[in-house]
ChimeraX commands (.cxc) that place a marker at each C-alpha (Angstrom):
marker #1 position 179.52,93.35,107.66 radius 0.5
marker #1 position 179.62,95.83,110.53 radius 0.5
marker #1 position 176.80,95.29,113.01 radius 0.5
marker #1 position 174.16,98.00,113.21 radius 0.5
marker #1 position 172.31,98.26,116.52 radius 0.5
marker #1 position 169.12,100.04,117.44 radius 0.5
marker #1 position 169.39,102.68,120.13 radius 0.5
marker #1 position 168.04,100.33,122.78 radius 0.5
marker #1 position 170.39,97.52,121.73 radius 0.5
marker #1 position 173.33,99.95,121.79 radius 0.5
marker #1 position 172.43,101.04,125.33 radius 0.5
marker #1 position 172.26,97.42,126.48 radius 0.5
marker #1 position 175.57,96.64,124.77 radius 0.5
marker #1 position 177.24,99.56,126.56 radius 0.5
marker #1 position 175.81,98.41,129.90 radius 0.5
marker #1 position 177.19,94.91,129.28 radius 0.5
marker #1 position 180.56,96.39,128.33 radius 0.5
marker #1 position 180.74,98.45,131.52 radius 0.5
marker #1 position 179.83,95.39,133.59 radius 0.5
marker #1 position 182.81,93.50,132.16 radius 0.5
marker #1 position 185.13,96.52,132.40 radius 0.5
marker #1 position 184.27,96.88,136.07 radius 0.5
marker #1 position 185.94,93.64,137.20 radius 0.5
marker #1 position 189.43,95.13,136.69 radius 0.5
marker #1 position 189.85,96.35,140.26 radius 0.5
marker #1 position 188.71,93.25,142.10 radius 0.5
marker #1 position 190.67,90.92,139.77 radius 0.5
marker #1 position 193.82,93.02,140.04 radius 0.5
marker #1 position 193.65,92.77,143.83 radius 0.5
marker #1 position 193.87,88.97,143.47 radius 0.5
marker #1 position 197.37,89.18,141.97 radius 0.5
marker #1 position 200.20,87.85,144.09 radius 0.5
marker #1 position 202.36,90.97,143.74 radius 0.5
marker #1 position 205.30,89.37,141.93 radius 0.5
marker #1 position 204.65,91.35,138.76 radius 0.5
marker #1 position 205.21,95.11,138.67 radius 0.5
marker #1 position 202.80,97.63,137.21 radius 0.5
marker #1 position 204.32,97.60,133.71 radius 0.5
marker #1 position 204.43,93.80,133.60 radius 0.5
marker #1 position 200.80,93.63,134.67 radius 0.5
marker #1 position 199.96,96.09,131.89 radius 0.5
marker #1 position 202.04,94.15,129.34 radius 0.5
marker #1 position 200.37,90.80,130.03 radius 0.5
marker #1 position 196.89,92.31,130.13 radius 0.5
marker #1 position 197.41,94.13,126.83 radius 0.5
marker #1 position 199.12,91.10,125.29 radius 0.5
marker #1 position 196.29,88.72,126.18 radius 0.5
marker #1 position 193.86,91.37,124.95 radius 0.5
marker #1 position 195.64,91.62,121.58 radius 0.5
marker #1 position 195.63,87.84,121.08 radius 0.5
marker #1 position 191.94,87.59,122.00 radius 0.5
marker #1 position 191.00,90.48,119.72 radius 0.5
marker #1 position 192.95,88.99,116.80 radius 0.5
marker #1 position 191.14,85.66,117.22 radius 0.5
marker #1 position 187.71,87.28,117.65 radius 0.5
marker #1 position 188.11,89.62,114.69 radius 0.5
marker #1 position 189.55,86.80,112.58 radius 0.5
marker #1 position 186.59,84.54,113.35 radius 0.5
marker #1 position 184.06,87.33,112.79 radius 0.5
marker #1 position 185.51,89.29,109.88 radius 0.5
marker #1 position 188.02,86.87,108.33 radius 0.5
marker #1 position 191.70,86.12,108.99 radius 0.5
marker #1 position 192.92,89.05,106.89 radius 0.5
marker #1 position 190.81,91.71,108.59 radius 0.5
marker #1 position 193.71,93.81,109.80 radius 0.5
marker #1 position 195.74,93.74,106.57 radius 0.5
marker #1 position 192.69,94.49,104.41 radius 0.5
marker #1 position 191.61,97.39,106.60 radius 0.5
marker #1 position 195.05,98.98,106.53 radius 0.5
marker #1 position 195.53,98.37,102.80 radius 0.5
marker #1 position 192.17,99.85,101.79 radius 0.5
marker #1 position 192.22,102.84,104.13 radius 0.5
marker #1 position 192.89,106.20,102.53 radius 0.5
marker #1 position 195.46,108.52,104.05 radius 0.5
marker #1 position 192.92,110.59,105.98 radius 0.5
marker #1 position 190.97,107.61,107.26 radius 0.5
marker #1 position 194.15,105.75,108.15 radius 0.5
marker #1 position 195.13,108.73,110.28 radius 0.5
marker #1 position 191.85,108.49,112.17 radius 0.5
marker #1 position 192.39,104.75,112.59 radius 0.5
marker #1 position 195.83,105.22,114.13 radius 0.5
marker #1 position 194.68,108.10,116.32 radius 0.5
marker #1 position 191.93,105.90,117.70 radius 0.5
marker #1 position 194.46,103.10,118.23 radius 0.5
marker #1 position 196.68,105.51,120.14 radius 0.5
marker #1 position 193.71,106.47,122.34 radius 0.5
marker #1 position 193.05,102.81,123.12 radius 0.5
marker #1 position 196.75,102.32,123.89 radius 0.5
marker #1 position 196.71,105.23,126.35 radius 0.5
marker #1 position 193.55,103.92,128.04 radius 0.5
marker #1 position 194.89,100.36,128.33 radius 0.5
marker #1 position 198.24,101.48,129.70 radius 0.5
marker #1 position 197.31,104.40,131.94 radius 0.5
marker #1 position 194.39,102.61,133.59 radius 0.5
marker #1 position 196.38,99.56,134.63 radius 0.5
marker #1 position 199.45,101.51,135.74 radius 0.5
marker #1 position 197.26,103.87,137.79 radius 0.5
marker #1 position 195.47,100.91,139.37 radius 0.5
marker #1 position 198.79,99.61,140.70 radius 0.5
marker #1 position 199.73,103.02,142.11 radius 0.5
marker #1 position 196.55,104.14,143.86 radius 0.5
marker #1 position 193.18,102.81,144.99 radius 0.5
marker #1 position 190.48,101.51,142.67 radius 0.5
marker #1 position 188.14,104.21,143.96 radius 0.5
marker #1 position 190.54,107.03,143.11 radius 0.5
marker #1 position 191.07,105.68,139.58 radius 0.5
marker #1 position 187.32,105.34,138.99 radius 0.5
marker #1 position 186.62,108.82,140.35 radius 0.5
marker #1 position 189.18,110.30,138.00 radius 0.5
marker #1 position 187.71,108.39,135.08 radius 0.5
marker #1 position 184.33,109.98,135.86 radius 0.5
marker #1 position 185.61,113.17,134.23 radius 0.5
marker #1 position 185.21,111.51,130.81 radius 0.5
marker #1 position 181.63,112.73,130.12 radius 0.5
marker #1 position 182.59,116.35,130.71 radius 0.5
marker #1 position 185.66,116.08,128.49 radius 0.5
marker #1 position 183.62,114.27,125.84 radius 0.5
marker #1 position 180.85,116.83,125.83 radius 0.5
marker #1 position 183.30,119.70,125.50 radius 0.5
marker #1 position 185.22,117.99,122.68 radius 0.5
marker #1 position 182.05,117.03,120.83 radius 0.5
marker #1 position 180.81,120.60,121.00 radius 0.5
marker #1 position 184.15,122.14,120.02 radius 0.5
marker #1 position 185.10,119.72,117.22 radius 0.5
marker #1 position 181.79,118.33,115.97 radius 0.5
marker #1 position 179.51,121.28,116.66 radius 0.5
marker #1 position 177.14,119.27,118.86 radius 0.5
marker #1 position 174.50,121.33,120.59 radius 0.5
marker #1 position 174.01,119.57,123.90 radius 0.5
marker #1 position 170.58,119.41,125.44 radius 0.5
marker #1 position 170.09,120.93,128.86 radius 0.5
marker #1 position 169.30,117.50,130.30 radius 0.5
marker #1 position 172.69,116.22,129.08 radius 0.5
marker #1 position 174.52,119.04,130.87 radius 0.5
marker #1 position 172.43,118.39,133.99 radius 0.5
marker #1 position 173.15,114.66,133.74 radius 0.5
marker #1 position 176.88,115.30,133.45 radius 0.5
marker #1 position 176.78,117.58,136.48 radius 0.5
marker #1 position 174.59,115.17,138.46 radius 0.5
marker #1 position 176.72,112.15,137.62 radius 0.5
marker #1 position 179.90,113.99,138.53 radius 0.5
marker #1 position 178.38,115.08,141.82 radius 0.5
marker #1 position 177.32,111.51,142.52 radius 0.5
marker #1 position 180.83,110.18,141.87 radius 0.5
marker #1 position 182.34,112.83,144.14 radius 0.5
marker #1 position 179.78,112.01,146.82 radius 0.5
marker #1 position 180.47,108.28,146.57 radius 0.5
marker #1 position 184.16,108.61,147.27 radius 0.5
marker #1 position 184.38,111.95,149.01 radius 0.5
marker #1 position 185.13,110.25,152.33 radius 0.5
marker #1 position 187.98,108.28,150.76 radius 0.5
marker #1 position 190.19,111.27,149.95 radius 0.5
marker #1 position 193.89,110.79,149.58 radius 0.5
marker #1 position 196.55,111.42,152.22 radius 0.5
marker #1 position 198.54,113.35,149.62 radius 0.5
marker #1 position 201.55,111.00,149.38 radius 0.5
marker #1 position 203.64,111.09,146.20 radius 0.5
marker #1 position 202.60,107.59,145.04 radius 0.5
marker #1 position 198.92,108.49,145.18 radius 0.5
marker #1 position 199.46,111.79,143.38 radius 0.5
marker #1 position 201.36,109.99,140.61 radius 0.5
marker #1 position 198.58,107.39,140.30 radius 0.5
marker #1 position 195.94,110.10,140.05 radius 0.5
marker #1 position 197.95,111.97,137.40 radius 0.5
marker #1 position 198.34,108.77,135.36 radius 0.5
marker #1 position 194.62,108.00,135.73 radius 0.5
marker #1 position 193.76,111.43,134.34 radius 0.5
marker #1 position 195.05,110.26,130.95 radius 0.5
marker #1 position 192.21,107.71,130.78 radius 0.5
marker #1 position 189.23,110.13,130.56 radius 0.5
marker #1 position 191.19,112.42,128.23 radius 0.5
marker #1 position 191.92,109.55,125.84 radius 0.5
marker #1 position 188.40,108.16,126.19 radius 0.5
marker #1 position 186.82,111.52,125.34 radius 0.5
marker #1 position 189.08,111.88,122.31 radius 0.5
marker #1 position 188.26,108.37,121.15 radius 0.5
marker #1 position 184.49,108.72,121.48 radius 0.5
marker #1 position 184.66,111.95,119.50 radius 0.5
marker #1 position 186.79,110.29,116.82 radius 0.5
marker #1 position 184.30,107.43,116.50 radius 0.5
marker #1 position 181.45,109.92,116.18 radius 0.5
marker #1 position 183.36,111.86,113.52 radius 0.5
marker #1 position 184.14,108.66,111.63 radius 0.5
marker #1 position 180.50,107.60,111.68 radius 0.5
marker #1 position 179.39,110.99,110.35 radius 0.5
marker #1 position 182.04,111.02,107.61 radius 0.5
marker #1 position 181.14,107.49,106.52 radius 0.5
marker #1 position 177.44,108.38,106.38 radius 0.5
marker #1 position 178.14,111.43,104.20 radius 0.5
marker #1 position 180.41,109.44,101.89 radius 0.5
marker #1 position 177.80,106.69,101.58 radius 0.5
marker #1 position 175.09,109.23,100.79 radius 0.5
marker #1 position 177.20,110.78,98.04 radius 0.5
marker #1 position 178.10,107.42,96.54 radius 0.5
marker #1 position 174.75,105.74,97.24 radius 0.5
marker #1 position 176.49,102.89,99.04 radius 0.5
marker #1 position 176.21,101.19,102.38 radius 0.5
marker #1 position 178.83,102.60,104.79 radius 0.5
marker #1 position 179.08,99.21,106.51 radius 0.5
marker #1 position 180.74,97.78,103.38 radius 0.5
marker #1 position 183.73,100.14,103.67 radius 0.5
marker #1 position 186.49,98.29,105.56 radius 0.5
marker #1 position 188.39,101.52,106.08 radius 0.5
marker #1 position 185.78,102.70,108.56 radius 0.5
marker #1 position 186.10,99.55,110.64 radius 0.5
marker #1 position 187.30,101.11,113.88 radius 0.5
marker #1 position 187.28,97.71,115.53 radius 0.5
marker #1 position 190.76,97.31,114.08 radius 0.5
marker #1 position 191.85,100.33,116.16 radius 0.5
marker #1 position 191.00,98.39,119.33 radius 0.5
marker #1 position 193.40,95.62,118.30 radius 0.5
marker #1 position 196.11,98.05,117.24 radius 0.5
marker #1 position 195.80,99.84,120.58 radius 0.5
marker #1 position 196.36,96.59,122.46 radius 0.5
marker #1 position 199.43,95.77,120.35 radius 0.5
marker #1 position 200.86,99.26,120.89 radius 0.5
marker #1 position 200.30,99.02,124.64 radius 0.5
marker #1 position 202.02,95.63,124.87 radius 0.5
marker #1 position 204.99,96.80,122.78 radius 0.5
marker #1 position 205.31,100.01,124.78 radius 0.5
marker #1 position 205.36,98.30,128.18 radius 0.5
marker #1 position 207.43,95.19,127.32 radius 0.5
marker #1 position 210.86,96.86,127.73 radius 0.5
marker #1 position 209.73,98.35,131.04 radius 0.5
marker #1 position 208.28,95.00,132.20 radius 0.5
marker #1 position 211.42,92.93,131.54 radius 0.5
marker #1 position 212.35,90.56,133.12 radius 0.5
marker #1 position 208.94,88.95,133.38 radius 0.5
marker #1 position 208.25,87.59,136.87 radius 0.5
marker #1 position 204.50,86.89,136.92 radius 0.5
marker #1 position 203.49,83.57,138.46 radius 0.5
marker #1 position 201.30,80.98,136.73 radius 0.5
marker #1 position 198.41,81.97,138.99 radius 0.5
marker #1 position 198.85,85.64,138.13 radius 0.5
marker #1 position 198.96,84.82,134.43 radius 0.5
marker #1 position 195.55,83.21,134.78 radius 0.5
marker #1 position 194.09,86.37,136.35 radius 0.5
marker #1 position 195.77,88.55,133.72 radius 0.5
marker #1 position 194.39,86.38,130.93 radius 0.5
marker #1 position 190.93,86.90,132.43 radius 0.5
marker #1 position 191.54,90.65,132.39 radius 0.5
marker #1 position 192.80,90.61,128.81 radius 0.5
marker #1 position 189.93,88.58,127.37 radius 0.5
marker #1 position 186.82,89.12,129.51 radius 0.5
marker #1 position 187.58,92.52,130.99 radius 0.5
marker #1 position 189.03,94.07,127.81 radius 0.5
marker #1 position 188.69,92.28,124.47 radius 0.5
marker #1 position 184.99,91.44,124.52 radius 0.5
marker #1 position 183.67,94.67,126.11 radius 0.5
marker #1 position 185.85,96.89,123.91 radius 0.5
marker #1 position 184.37,95.29,120.79 radius 0.5
marker #1 position 180.90,95.79,122.23 radius 0.5
marker #1 position 181.65,99.44,123.01 radius 0.5
marker #1 position 182.92,100.23,119.51 radius 0.5
marker #1 position 179.87,98.64,117.90 radius 0.5
marker #1 position 177.53,100.43,120.32 radius 0.5
marker #1 position 179.24,103.78,119.69 radius 0.5
marker #1 position 177.93,103.74,116.11 radius 0.5
marker #1 position 174.38,104.12,117.44 radius 0.5
marker #1 position 175.03,106.47,120.37 radius 0.5
marker #1 position 176.12,110.07,120.59 radius 0.5
marker #1 position 179.56,110.67,122.07 radius 0.5
marker #1 position 178.35,112.24,125.36 radius 0.5
marker #1 position 175.64,109.57,125.69 radius 0.5
marker #1 position 178.12,106.69,125.34 radius 0.5
marker #1 position 180.50,108.33,127.77 radius 0.5
marker #1 position 177.74,108.85,130.33 radius 0.5
marker #1 position 176.73,105.20,130.11 radius 0.5
marker #1 position 180.35,104.23,130.73 radius 0.5
marker #1 position 179.99,105.74,134.22 radius 0.5
marker #1 position 178.14,102.57,135.17 radius 0.5
marker #1 position 181.59,101.00,135.42 radius 0.5
marker #1 position 181.99,102.89,138.70 radius 0.5
marker #1 position 178.81,101.46,140.19 radius 0.5
marker #1 position 179.53,97.94,139.00 radius 0.5
marker #1 position 183.10,98.26,140.30 radius 0.5
marker #1 position 181.74,99.02,143.77 radius 0.5
marker #1 position 179.46,95.99,143.57 radius 0.5
marker #1 position 182.31,93.68,142.51 radius 0.5
marker #1 position 184.46,94.97,145.39 radius 0.5
marker #1 position 181.58,94.29,147.78 radius 0.5
marker #1 position 180.95,90.76,146.50 radius 0.5
marker #1 position 184.53,89.76,145.66 radius 0.5
marker #1 position 186.55,91.51,148.37 radius 0.5
marker #1 position 184.05,91.97,151.18 radius 0.5
marker #1 position 184.17,95.78,150.96 radius 0.5
marker #1 position 180.66,96.88,151.94 radius 0.5
marker #1 position 179.89,100.34,150.52 radius 0.5
marker #1 position 179.32,103.19,152.93 radius 0.5
marker #1 position 176.00,105.08,152.99 radius 0.5
marker #1 position 177.66,107.89,151.01 radius 0.5
marker #1 position 178.53,105.38,148.29 radius 0.5
marker #1 position 174.94,104.16,148.10 radius 0.5
marker #1 position 173.60,107.71,147.98 radius 0.5
marker #1 position 176.11,108.80,145.35 radius 0.5
marker #1 position 175.40,105.71,143.27 radius 0.5
marker #1 position 171.69,106.47,143.34 radius 0.5
marker #1 position 172.44,109.99,142.09 radius 0.5
marker #1 position 174.54,108.64,139.22 radius 0.5
marker #1 position 171.78,106.22,138.20 radius 0.5
marker #1 position 169.21,109.00,138.38 radius 0.5
marker #1 position 171.37,111.23,136.17 radius 0.5
marker #1 position 171.80,108.46,133.59 radius 0.5
marker #1 position 168.11,107.62,133.62 radius 0.5
marker #1 position 167.18,111.29,133.29 radius 0.5
marker #1 position 169.31,111.58,130.17 radius 0.5
marker #1 position 168.24,108.29,128.56 radius 0.5
marker #1 position 164.54,108.09,129.37 radius 0.5
marker #1 position 163.31,110.98,127.15 radius 0.5
marker #1 position 165.11,109.54,124.13 radius 0.5
marker #1 position 163.78,106.05,124.75 radius 0.5
marker #1 position 160.23,107.31,125.23 radius 0.5
marker #1 position 160.43,109.48,122.12 radius 0.5
marker #1 position 161.71,106.57,120.02 radius 0.5
marker #1 position 159.04,104.25,121.37 radius 0.5
marker #1 position 156.29,106.82,120.86 radius 0.5
marker #1 position 157.34,107.73,117.30 radius 0.5
marker #1 position 155.42,104.97,115.45 radius 0.5
marker #1 position 152.38,105.48,117.67 radius 0.5
marker #1 position 152.40,109.21,117.03 radius 0.5
marker #1 position 152.66,108.72,113.27 radius 0.5
marker #1 position 149.85,106.16,113.39 radius 0.5
marker link #1:1,2 radius 0.2
marker link #1:2,3 radius 0.2
marker link #1:3,4 radius 0.2
marker link #1:4,5 radius 0.2
marker link #1:5,6 radius 0.2
marker link #1:6,7 radius 0.2
marker link #1:7,8 radius 0.2
marker link #1:8,9 radius 0.2
marker link #1:9,10 radius 0.2
marker link #1:10,11 radius 0.2
marker link #1:11,12 radius 0.2
marker link #1:12,13 radius 0.2
marker link #1:13,14 radius 0.2
marker link #1:14,15 radius 0.2
marker link #1:15,16 radius 0.2
marker link #1:16,17 radius 0.2
marker link #1:17,18 radius 0.2
marker link #1:18,19 radius 0.2
marker link #1:19,20 radius 0.2
marker link #1:20,21 radius 0.2
marker link #1:21,22 radius 0.2
marker link #1:22,23 radius 0.2
marker link #1:23,24 radius 0.2
marker link #1:24,25 radius 0.2
marker link #1:25,26 radius 0.2
marker link #1:26,27 radius 0.2
marker link #1:27,28 radius 0.2
marker link #1:28,29 radius 0.2
marker link #1:29,30 radius 0.2
marker link #1:30,31 radius 0.2
marker link #1:31,32 radius 0.2
marker link #1:32,33 radius 0.2
marker link #1:33,34 radius 0.2
marker link #1:34,35 radius 0.2
marker link #1:35,36 radius 0.2
marker link #1:36,37 radius 0.2
marker link #1:37,38 radius 0.2
marker link #1:38,39 radius 0.2
marker link #1:39,40 radius 0.2
marker link #1:40,41 radius 0.2
marker link #1:41,42 radius 0.2
marker link #1:42,43 radius 0.2
marker link #1:43,44 radius 0.2
marker link #1:44,45 radius 0.2
marker link #1:45,46 radius 0.2
marker link #1:46,47 radius 0.2
marker link #1:47,48 radius 0.2
marker link #1:48,49 radius 0.2
marker link #1:49,50 radius 0.2
marker link #1:50,51 radius 0.2
marker link #1:51,52 radius 0.2
marker link #1:52,53 radius 0.2
marker link #1:53,54 radius 0.2
marker link #1:54,55 radius 0.2
marker link #1:55,56 radius 0.2
marker link #1:56,57 radius 0.2
marker link #1:57,58 radius 0.2
marker link #1:58,59 radius 0.2
marker link #1:59,60 radius 0.2
marker link #1:60,61 radius 0.2
marker link #1:61,62 radius 0.2
marker link #1:62,63 radius 0.2
marker link #1:63,64 radius 0.2
marker link #1:64,65 radius 0.2
marker link #1:65,66 radius 0.2
marker link #1:66,67 radius 0.2
marker link #1:67,68 radius 0.2
marker link #1:68,69 radius 0.2
marker link #1:69,70 radius 0.2
marker link #1:70,71 radius 0.2
marker link #1:71,72 radius 0.2
marker link #1:72,73 radius 0.2
marker link #1:73,74 radius 0.2
marker link #1:74,75 radius 0.2
marker link #1:75,76 radius 0.2
marker link #1:76,77 radius 0.2
marker link #1:77,78 radius 0.2
marker link #1:78,79 radius 0.2
marker link #1:79,80 radius 0.2
marker link #1:80,81 radius 0.2
marker link #1:81,82 radius 0.2
marker link #1:82,83 radius 0.2
marker link #1:83,84 radius 0.2
marker link #1:84,85 radius 0.2
marker link #1:85,86 radius 0.2
marker link #1:86,87 radius 0.2
marker link #1:87,88 radius 0.2
marker link #1:88,89 radius 0.2
marker link #1:89,90 radius 0.2
marker link #1:90,91 radius 0.2
marker link #1:91,92 radius 0.2
marker link #1:92,93 radius 0.2
marker link #1:93,94 radius 0.2
marker link #1:94,95 radius 0.2
marker link #1:95,96 radius 0.2
marker link #1:96,97 radius 0.2
marker link #1:97,98 radius 0.2
marker link #1:98,99 radius 0.2
marker link #1:99,100 radius 0.2
marker link #1:100,101 radius 0.2
marker link #1:101,102 radius 0.2
marker link #1:102,103 radius 0.2
marker link #1:103,104 radius 0.2
marker link #1:104,105 radius 0.2
marker link #1:105,106 radius 0.2
marker link #1:106,107 radius 0.2
marker link #1:107,108 radius 0.2
marker link #1:108,109 radius 0.2
marker link #1:109,110 radius 0.2
marker link #1:110,111 radius 0.2
marker link #1:111,112 radius 0.2
marker link #1:112,113 radius 0.2
marker link #1:113,114 radius 0.2
marker link #1:114,115 radius 0.2
marker link #1:115,116 radius 0.2
marker link #1:116,117 radius 0.2
marker link #1:117,118 radius 0.2
marker link #1:118,119 radius 0.2
marker link #1:119,120 radius 0.2
marker link #1:120,121 radius 0.2
marker link #1:121,122 radius 0.2
marker link #1:122,123 radius 0.2
marker link #1:123,124 radius 0.2
marker link #1:124,125 radius 0.2
marker link #1:125,126 radius 0.2
marker link #1:126,127 radius 0.2
marker link #1:127,128 radius 0.2
marker link #1:128,129 radius 0.2
marker link #1:129,130 radius 0.2
marker link #1:130,131 radius 0.2
marker link #1:131,132 radius 0.2
marker link #1:132,133 radius 0.2
marker link #1:133,134 radius 0.2
marker link #1:134,135 radius 0.2
marker link #1:135,136 radius 0.2
marker link #1:136,137 radius 0.2
marker link #1:137,138 radius 0.2
marker link #1:138,139 radius 0.2
marker link #1:139,140 radius 0.2
marker link #1:140,141 radius 0.2
marker link #1:141,142 radius 0.2
marker link #1:142,143 radius 0.2
marker link #1:143,144 radius 0.2
marker link #1:144,145 radius 0.2
marker link #1:145,146 radius 0.2
marker link #1:146,147 radius 0.2
marker link #1:147,148 radius 0.2
marker link #1:148,149 radius 0.2
marker link #1:149,150 radius 0.2
marker link #1:150,151 radius 0.2
marker link #1:151,152 radius 0.2
marker link #1:152,153 radius 0.2
marker link #1:153,154 radius 0.2
marker link #1:154,155 radius 0.2
marker link #1:155,156 radius 0.2
marker link #1:156,157 radius 0.2
marker link #1:157,158 radius 0.2
marker link #1:158,159 radius 0.2
marker link #1:159,160 radius 0.2
marker link #1:160,161 radius 0.2
marker link #1:161,162 radius 0.2
marker link #1:162,163 radius 0.2
marker link #1:163,164 radius 0.2
marker link #1:164,165 radius 0.2
marker link #1:165,166 radius 0.2
marker link #1:166,167 radius 0.2
marker link #1:167,168 radius 0.2
marker link #1:168,169 radius 0.2
marker link #1:169,170 radius 0.2
marker link #1:170,171 radius 0.2
marker link #1:171,172 radius 0.2
marker link #1:172,173 radius 0.2
marker link #1:173,174 radius 0.2
marker link #1:174,175 radius 0.2
marker link #1:175,176 radius 0.2
marker link #1:176,177 radius 0.2
marker link #1:177,178 radius 0.2
marker link #1:178,179 radius 0.2
marker link #1:179,180 radius 0.2
marker link #1:180,181 radius 0.2
marker link #1:181,182 radius 0.2
marker link #1:182,183 radius 0.2
marker link #1:183,184 radius 0.2
marker link #1:184,185 radius 0.2
marker link #1:185,186 radius 0.2
marker link #1:186,187 radius 0.2
marker link #1:187,188 radius 0.2
marker link #1:188,189 radius 0.2
marker link #1:189,190 radius 0.2
marker link #1:190,191 radius 0.2
marker link #1:191,192 radius 0.2
marker link #1:192,193 radius 0.2
marker link #1:193,194 radius 0.2
marker link #1:194,195 radius 0.2
marker link #1:195,196 radius 0.2
marker link #1:196,197 radius 0.2
marker link #1:197,198 radius 0.2
marker link #1:198,199 radius 0.2
marker link #1:199,200 radius 0.2
marker link #1:200,201 radius 0.2
marker link #1:201,202 radius 0.2
marker link #1:202,203 radius 0.2
marker link #1:203,204 radius 0.2
marker link #1:204,205 radius 0.2
marker link #1:205,206 radius 0.2
marker link #1:206,207 radius 0.2
marker link #1:207,208 radius 0.2
marker link #1:208,209 radius 0.2
marker link #1:209,210 radius 0.2
marker link #1:210,211 radius 0.2
marker link #1:211,212 radius 0.2
marker link #1:212,213 radius 0.2
marker link #1:213,214 radius 0.2
marker link #1:214,215 radius 0.2
marker link #1:215,216 radius 0.2
marker link #1:216,217 radius 0.2
marker link #1:217,218 radius 0.2
marker link #1:218,219 radius 0.2
marker link #1:219,220 radius 0.2
marker link #1:220,221 radius 0.2
marker link #1:221,222 radius 0.2
marker link #1:222,223 radius 0.2
marker link #1:223,224 radius 0.2
marker link #1:224,225 radius 0.2
marker link #1:225,226 radius 0.2
marker link #1:226,227 radius 0.2
marker link #1:227,228 radius 0.2
marker link #1:228,229 radius 0.2
marker link #1:229,230 radius 0.2
marker link #1:230,231 radius 0.2
marker link #1:231,232 radius 0.2
marker link #1:232,233 radius 0.2
marker link #1:233,234 radius 0.2
marker link #1:234,235 radius 0.2
marker link #1:235,236 radius 0.2
marker link #1:236,237 radius 0.2
marker link #1:237,238 radius 0.2
marker link #1:238,239 radius 0.2
marker link #1:239,240 radius 0.2
marker link #1:240,241 radius 0.2
marker link #1:241,242 radius 0.2
marker link #1:242,243 radius 0.2
marker link #1:243,244 radius 0.2
marker link #1:244,245 radius 0.2
marker link #1:245,246 radius 0.2
marker link #1:246,247 radius 0.2
marker link #1:247,248 radius 0.2
marker link #1:248,249 radius 0.2
marker link #1:249,250 radius 0.2
marker link #1:250,251 radius 0.2
marker link #1:251,252 radius 0.2
marker link #1:252,253 radius 0.2
marker link #1:253,254 radius 0.2
marker link #1:254,255 radius 0.2
marker link #1:255,256 radius 0.2
marker link #1:256,257 radius 0.2
marker link #1:257,258 radius 0.2
marker link #1:258,259 radius 0.2
marker link #1:259,260 radius 0.2
marker link #1:260,261 radius 0.2
marker link #1:261,262 radius 0.2
marker link #1:262,263 radius 0.2
marker link #1:263,264 radius 0.2
marker link #1:264,265 radius 0.2
marker link #1:265,266 radius 0.2
marker link #1:266,267 radius 0.2
marker link #1:267,268 radius 0.2
marker link #1:268,269 radius 0.2
marker link #1:269,270 radius 0.2
marker link #1:270,271 radius 0.2
marker link #1:271,272 radius 0.2
marker link #1:272,273 radius 0.2
marker link #1:273,274 radius 0.2
marker link #1:274,275 radius 0.2
marker link #1:275,276 radius 0.2
marker link #1:276,277 radius 0.2
marker link #1:277,278 radius 0.2
marker link #1:278,279 radius 0.2
marker link #1:279,280 radius 0.2
marker link #1:280,281 radius 0.2
marker link #1:281,282 radius 0.2
marker link #1:282,283 radius 0.2
marker link #1:283,284 radius 0.2
marker link #1:284,285 radius 0.2
marker link #1:285,286 radius 0.2
marker link #1:286,287 radius 0.2
marker link #1:287,288 radius 0.2
marker link #1:288,289 radius 0.2
marker link #1:289,290 radius 0.2
marker link #1:290,291 radius 0.2
marker link #1:291,292 radius 0.2
marker link #1:292,293 radius 0.2
marker link #1:293,294 radius 0.2
marker link #1:294,295 radius 0.2
marker link #1:295,296 radius 0.2
marker link #1:296,297 radius 0.2
marker link #1:297,298 radius 0.2
marker link #1:298,299 radius 0.2
marker link #1:299,300 radius 0.2
marker link #1:300,301 radius 0.2
marker link #1:301,302 radius 0.2
marker link #1:302,303 radius 0.2
marker link #1:303,304 radius 0.2
marker link #1:304,305 radius 0.2
marker link #1:305,306 radius 0.2
marker link #1:306,307 radius 0.2
marker link #1:307,308 radius 0.2
marker link #1:308,309 radius 0.2
marker link #1:309,310 radius 0.2
marker link #1:310,311 radius 0.2
marker link #1:311,312 radius 0.2
marker link #1:312,313 radius 0.2
marker link #1:313,314 radius 0.2
marker link #1:314,315 radius 0.2
marker link #1:315,316 radius 0.2
marker link #1:316,317 radius 0.2
marker link #1:317,318 radius 0.2
marker link #1:318,319 radius 0.2
marker link #1:319,320 radius 0.2
marker link #1:320,321 radius 0.2
marker link #1:321,322 radius 0.2
view
């Protein structure tokens, strides 16, 4: 059965997911350099796919993937594959960009995701965004720009290519969050009409899309990665990325997305930037500049300003009714 989280549990799950996502930069910098960008992406996605298959098999049964695909209707299968394609783009573009430009530049570009998500959710789902959400998006974006404003690029071609590739990550992430929100709404309506529990419908299990995205990413990059030259040491780091930095947090994020709005989940994902700075400080000795600390404080304030009213309202509901 699909897990159902409370709002508070979903927030904590997203925070845990962003903490694990954030180790990508510092771990990637430990690689010896023998593997090129596409090989790094292939191994990371490949280890991710294997880990996801084992985790989903242990949790949902060994035939999870085949059952989900067999029982999905044409429309729902289309949503499943679109979500898988989004995951594939995020897996591939993020890692390729990370080998072309700095971690900071990739994370700054990814910070555009909340704005893209909010615009898509409003245009496609008809969401009416609260003023505090718009202010939080603006504040968080300003904080990200402040954090890395002093680390602007020199304008060389390699950096520009890396930034362009990184731009695909927030676009795919925004599309995916909106798809998950749409799928949740459709499943709820179908369950209400049929008087059934939406969690019993395997066709809505978007966790399968995470696995399919990893498989697609590995298949896409394998021809470009050949011949494979990664060392044994590098394979260990890449396995860490595939399992701890991708498989586990992606499952957490998909489960959490069922209890969060699309813009809310995307805003929480900005914590990956702050955690990434902390990992670089602790793991690579890169002490953040005062502008980074100030910008990080602004991001946290924006997130807290968006989350706190909802948490207080949910906590005060039973008391008010009493």
